C-alpha positions as CSV (number, residue, x, y, z in Angstrom):
1,M,-8.1,-11.6,-29.4
2,T,-5.3,-9.8,-27.7
3,D,-5.2,-7.1,-30.4
4,D,-8.8,-5.8,-29.5
5,P,-8.1,-2.2,-28.6
6,R,-11.2,-1.7,-26.4
7,P,-10.7,-1.2,-22.7
8,I,-11.3,-4.1,-20.4
9,R,-14.8,-3.7,-19.1
10,A,-15.4,-3.9,-15.3
11,D,-18.7,-3.1,-13.6
12,M,-19.6,-2.9,-9.9
13,G,-23.2,-4.2,-9.3
14,P,-25.3,-5.6,-6.4
15,R,-23.4,-8.9,-6.7
16,G,-20.0,-7.3,-6.6
17,L,-17.4,-6.8,-9.4
18,S,-18.1,-8.1,-12.9
19,L,-14.7,-8.4,-14.7
20,D,-13.7,-10.2,-17.9
21,R,-10.8,-11.9,-16.1
22,D,-9.8,-14.1,-19.0
23,R,-9.5,-11.2,-21.4
24,L,-7.6,-9.2,-18.8
25,A,-5.1,-12.1,-18.3
26,R,-4.5,-12.4,-22.0
27,K,-4.0,-8.6,-22.5
28,L,-1.6,-8.4,-19.5
29,A,0.4,-11.4,-20.8
30,A,0.9,-9.6,-24.1
31,L,1.6,-6.2,-22.6
32,S,5.1,-4.8,-22.3
33,A,6.5,-4.7,-18.8
34,S,6.9,-1.0,-19.0
35,A,3.4,-0.3,-20.4
36,P,1.0,1.5,-18.0
37,I,-2.1,-0.2,-16.7
38,V,-4.8,2.4,-16.1
39,V,-8.2,2.1,-14.5
40,M,-10.7,4.8,-15.6
41,I,-13.5,5.7,-13.3
42,H,-16.5,8.0,-14.2
43,G,-18.5,10.2,-11.9
44,W,-22.1,11.1,-11.1
45,R,-25.0,10.5,-13.6
46,Y,-23.4,7.6,-15.4
47,A,-24.4,4.0,-15.0
48,P,-23.7,0.8,-17.0
49,G,-26.6,-0.3,-19.2
50,F,-28.4,3.1,-19.4
51,A,-28.9,4.3,-22.9
52,G,-27.1,7.6,-23.4
53,D,-25.6,7.4,-19.9
54,C,-23.7,4.2,-20.0
55,P,-20.0,5.1,-19.5
56,H,-18.9,2.2,-21.7
57,G,-20.6,3.9,-24.6
58,S,-19.4,7.4,-23.7
59,I,-16.3,8.7,-22.0
60,L,-14.8,5.2,-21.3
61,S,-15.3,4.1,-24.9
62,L,-13.0,4.6,-27.9
63,D,-15.8,6.1,-29.9
64,P,-18.3,8.2,-27.9
65,P,-21.4,9.3,-29.8
66,P,-21.2,12.8,-31.4
67,G,-23.2,15.6,-29.9
68,D,-22.7,14.7,-26.2
69,R,-21.2,17.8,-24.7
70,R,-19.7,15.8,-21.8
71,A,-18.2,13.1,-23.9
72,V,-14.6,12.8,-25.1
73,S,-12.9,9.4,-25.3
74,W,-10.6,9.0,-22.4
75,P,-9.0,5.7,-23.6
76,R,-8.3,7.1,-27.1
77,H,-6.7,10.4,-25.9
78,L,-4.8,8.7,-23.1
79,G,-3.3,6.2,-25.6
80,L,-4.8,3.1,-24.0
81,D,-4.8,1.0,-27.1
82,G,-4.2,-2.3,-25.4
83,R,-0.6,-2.6,-26.7
84,S,1.4,0.4,-25.5
85,A,-0.9,0.9,-22.5
86,L,-3.9,-1.0,-21.2
87,G,-7.2,0.6,-20.1
88,I,-9.7,-0.9,-17.7
89,A,-13.1,0.9,-17.6
90,L,-14.7,0.7,-14.2
91,G,-18.5,1.4,-14.3
92,W,-20.7,1.8,-11.3
93,S,-24.3,2.8,-10.7
94,A,-24.3,6.6,-10.3
95,K,-27.5,7.5,-12.2
96,C,-29.4,8.5,-9.1
97,D,-29.7,11.3,-6.6
98,P,-26.3,12.6,-5.3
99,W,-26.8,11.1,-1.8
100,R,-27.2,7.6,-3.1
101,A,-24.4,8.1,-5.6
102,H,-22.2,9.2,-2.7
103,L,-22.9,6.0,-0.8
104,R,-22.4,3.9,-3.9
105,A,-19.1,5.5,-4.7
106,G,-17.8,4.4,-1.3
107,W,-19.1,0.9,-1.9
108,T,-17.3,0.7,-5.3
109,G,-13.9,1.3,-3.7
110,P,-13.6,-2.5,-3.1
111,A,-14.1,-3.1,-6.8
112,L,-11.0,-1.0,-7.6
113,A,-9.1,-2.7,-4.9
114,E,-10.0,-6.1,-6.4
115,I,-8.9,-5.0,-9.8
116,A,-5.6,-3.8,-8.4
117,R,-5.1,-7.1,-6.5
118,T,-5.9,-9.1,-9.7
119,V,-3.4,-7.1,-11.8
120,H,-0.8,-7.5,-9.1
121,D,-1.3,-11.2,-8.8
122,L,-1.0,-11.7,-12.6
123,T,2.0,-9.3,-13.2
124,G,3.5,-8.2,-9.9
125,R,2.7,-4.6,-11.0
126,G,0.7,-1.7,-9.7
127,I,-2.1,0.2,-11.5
128,Q,-2.8,3.8,-12.1
129,A,-6.3,5.4,-11.8
130,I,-7.9,8.4,-13.4
131,A,-11.2,9.5,-11.9
132,H,-13.7,12.3,-12.3
133,S,-16.0,13.8,-9.7
134,M,-17.4,11.1,-7.4
135,G,-15.2,8.6,-9.2
136,A,-12.4,10.2,-7.0
137,R,-14.3,8.9,-4.0
138,V,-14.2,5.4,-5.5
139,A,-10.4,5.7,-6.1
140,L,-9.6,7.0,-2.6
141,A,-11.9,4.4,-1.0
142,A,-9.7,1.6,-2.4
143,L,-6.5,2.8,-0.7
144,P,-7.2,1.3,2.7
145,L,-8.0,-2.0,1.1
146,V,-4.7,-2.8,-0.7
147,P,-1.1,-3.1,0.2
148,A,1.5,-0.4,-0.7
149,G,2.4,-0.3,-4.3
150,H,-0.8,-1.9,-5.7
151,I,-2.0,1.6,-6.8
152,H,1.0,3.8,-7.6
153,R,-0.7,6.9,-9.1
154,M,-4.1,8.6,-9.1
155,I,-5.2,11.5,-11.2
156,L,-8.3,13.0,-9.7
157,L,-10.4,15.5,-11.8
158,A,-12.8,17.9,-10.1
159,A,-12.9,15.4,-7.2
160,A,-16.0,15.1,-5.1
161,E,-14.6,13.9,-1.8
162,T,-13.8,15.6,1.5
163,R,-10.4,16.5,2.9
164,R,-11.0,14.4,6.0
165,V,-11.6,11.2,4.0
166,A,-8.6,11.9,1.7
167,L,-6.3,12.5,4.6
168,S,-7.5,9.3,6.2
169,A,-6.9,7.4,3.0
170,L,-3.4,8.8,2.7
171,D,-2.6,7.6,6.3
172,T,-2.5,4.0,5.1
173,P,0.3,1.9,3.6
174,A,-1.1,2.3,0.1
175,G,-1.9,5.9,0.8
176,R,1.7,6.7,1.8
177,S,3.1,5.1,-1.4
178,V,0.6,6.4,-4.0
179,E,1.2,9.6,-6.0
180,V,-1.9,11.8,-6.2
181,I,-2.4,14.6,-8.7
182,N,-5.5,16.5,-7.7
183,V,-6.6,18.5,-10.7
184,T,-9.0,21.3,-9.8
185,T,-10.2,24.7,-10.9
186,R,-12.3,27.6,-9.7
187,E,-14.8,26.7,-12.4
188,N,-15.9,23.9,-10.1
189,D,-16.6,26.1,-7.0
190,L,-20.4,25.9,-7.4
191,F,-20.2,22.1,-7.6
192,D,-17.9,21.9,-4.6
193,A,-20.3,24.0,-2.6
194,C,-23.2,21.8,-3.6
195,F,-21.3,18.7,-2.5
196,E,-20.2,20.3,0.8
197,W,-23.6,21.6,1.8
198,G,-25.9,19.1,0.0
199,I,-24.1,16.0,1.3
200,H,-22.1,17.2,4.3
201,L,-24.3,20.1,5.6
202,G,-21.4,22.5,5.3
203,L,-19.4,20.6,7.9
204,R,-16.7,19.3,5.5
205,T,-14.5,20.8,2.8
206,S,-14.1,19.2,-0.6
207,I,-10.6,18.4,-2.0
208,G,-11.8,20.3,-5.0
209,Q,-10.6,23.2,-2.8
210,G,-7.2,21.5,-2.4
211,L,-6.1,19.1,0.3
212,G,-5.4,21.9,2.8
213,R,-2.4,20.1,4.2
214,S,1.1,19.5,2.8
215,R,1.8,15.9,1.9
216,P,4.9,14.9,-0.1
217,N,2.9,12.6,-2.4
218,W,-0.2,14.9,-3.0
219,H,-0.1,17.6,-5.6
220,D,-2.9,20.2,-6.1
221,L,-2.9,21.3,-9.7
222,W,-5.1,24.5,-10.3
223,I,-5.5,24.5,-14.0
224,D,-7.4,27.9,-14.1
225,Q,-4.5,29.9,-12.8
226,P,-2.5,32.0,-15.3
227,R,0.8,31.2,-13.6
228,T,0.0,27.5,-13.7
229,L,-1.0,27.7,-17.4
230,Q,2.2,29.6,-18.2
231,A,4.4,27.1,-16.4
232,L,2.6,24.1,-18.1
233,A,3.1,25.8,-21.5
234,G,6.8,26.0,-20.6
235,L,6.8,22.3,-20.1
236,G,5.3,21.8,-23.5
237,H,1.7,21.4,-22.4
238,V,-0.5,24.2,-23.6
239,L,-4.0,24.2,-22.1
240,S,-6.7,26.4,-23.6
241,D,-8.2,29.1,-21.4
242,P,-11.2,28.1,-19.4
243,P,-14.3,28.6,-21.7
244,R,-16.8,29.1,-18.9
245,R,-17.1,30.5,-15.4
246,I,-18.9,27.3,-14.3
247,C,-18.0,23.9,-15.6
248,H,-17.7,20.6,-13.8
249,W,-16.2,18.7,-16.8
250,S,-13.5,21.3,-17.6
251,P,-10.6,19.1,-16.3
252,Y,-11.0,16.7,-19.2
253,L,-13.0,18.6,-21.8
254,R,-10.5,21.5,-22.1
255,P,-8.1,21.0,-25.0
256,G,-4.7,20.0,-23.8
257,T,-5.8,18.5,-20.4
258,I,-5.9,14.8,-21.4
259,A,-2.5,15.1,-23.2
260,L,-1.1,16.4,-19.9
261,Y,-2.5,13.4,-18.0
262,R,-1.2,11.0,-20.7
263,A,2.3,12.5,-20.2
264,L,2.1,11.8,-16.5
265,I,0.8,8.3,-17.0
266,E,3.5,7.4,-19.5
267,G,6.2,9.0,-17.3
268,R,7.2,11.6,-19.8
269,L,6.3,14.2,-17.2
270,S,6.9,13.9,-13.4
271,A,4.6,15.2,-10.7
272,R,7.6,17.0,-9.3
273,D,7.7,19.1,-12.4
274,L,4.1,20.4,-12.0
275,P,3.6,24.0,-11.0
276,L,1.8,24.2,-7.6
277,Y,0.7,27.8,-7.3
278,R,-2.0,28.7,-4.8
279,P,-5.4,29.4,-6.3
280,G,-7.4,32.6,-6.4
281,R,-10.0,33.1,-3.7
282,R,-13.1,31.0,-3.7
283,W,-15.8,32.3,-6.0
284,S,-13.3,34.6,-7.7
285,R,-13.8,32.9,-11.0
286,L,-17.6,33.0,-10.8
287,I,-17.8,36.7,-9.7
288,L,-14.9,38.2,-11.7
289,G,-14.3,35.8,-14.5
290,A,-10.8,35.7,-15.9
291,R,-9.8,38.7,-13.9
292,G,-10.5,36.8,-10.7
293,M,-8.3,33.8,-11.5
294,D,-5.1,35.4,-10.2
295,L,-6.3,36.9,-6.9
296,G,-4.3,34.5,-4.8
297,S,-0.9,35.1,-3.4
298,G,0.7,34.0,-6.7
299,L,3.2,32.0,-4.6
300,P,3.8,28.3,-5.0
301,A,1.7,26.2,-2.7
302,A,3.2,25.1,0.6
């Protein structure tokens, strides 16, 4: 049935990608040529088939169970109803220690690349991707594996990947053509530090701290900065103040955030319109709370 609003389910397992290709083909055939096609990718501690931690019954579903503090329906709030926009929910095995999850995220990149190639073969169109935490590693790992235009936008939320890997992914045909919005916040400093030291022994810096280089198609969006929040409000996107000093899920749990991503996905807001102010100093949010959020230069990012 083409009117089934549920996202297309895709899972990366030991035998490769499992994808309902027939249903995907039917949905794409019925989809408007201007309707977005969006692949959603979860992060650490989720895995298909695990009760309570299956992403297809949580953030990637239309109706997550009540009471889960991490859960809000991505497809529902992004408007991925299968008619005006199509959602594809990519699950991978991340319910394990962070070291194995880091490896598996890299191994899941080919699954996203395969989805992008399948969609392009059927429609001639590119996909968009929205990914949280180690899901951002999945998204970036796909870029070297596809031609330019197969993935035309990525929205990365509290991304767990290094600057070195991101820059390498950008230095590919698909990496030079993709638009990346890297949504980050000083609420994630502790998680970034754990990623940098626990996985990379302090030798690499996370893109949760920004890319560190200027690239025309990469946009670091610091959603805890007062100037950023004021500018977004002026664009019609009011985000609530950060509720905690430490929160890894803030980039999609905070009211107003998913509506902002939906506007980007649907083309009602351009990445060129986004405010790109430099952040406050690292740990400023943890140590000083709201008073520490504006300790940077206050100037737009270079």
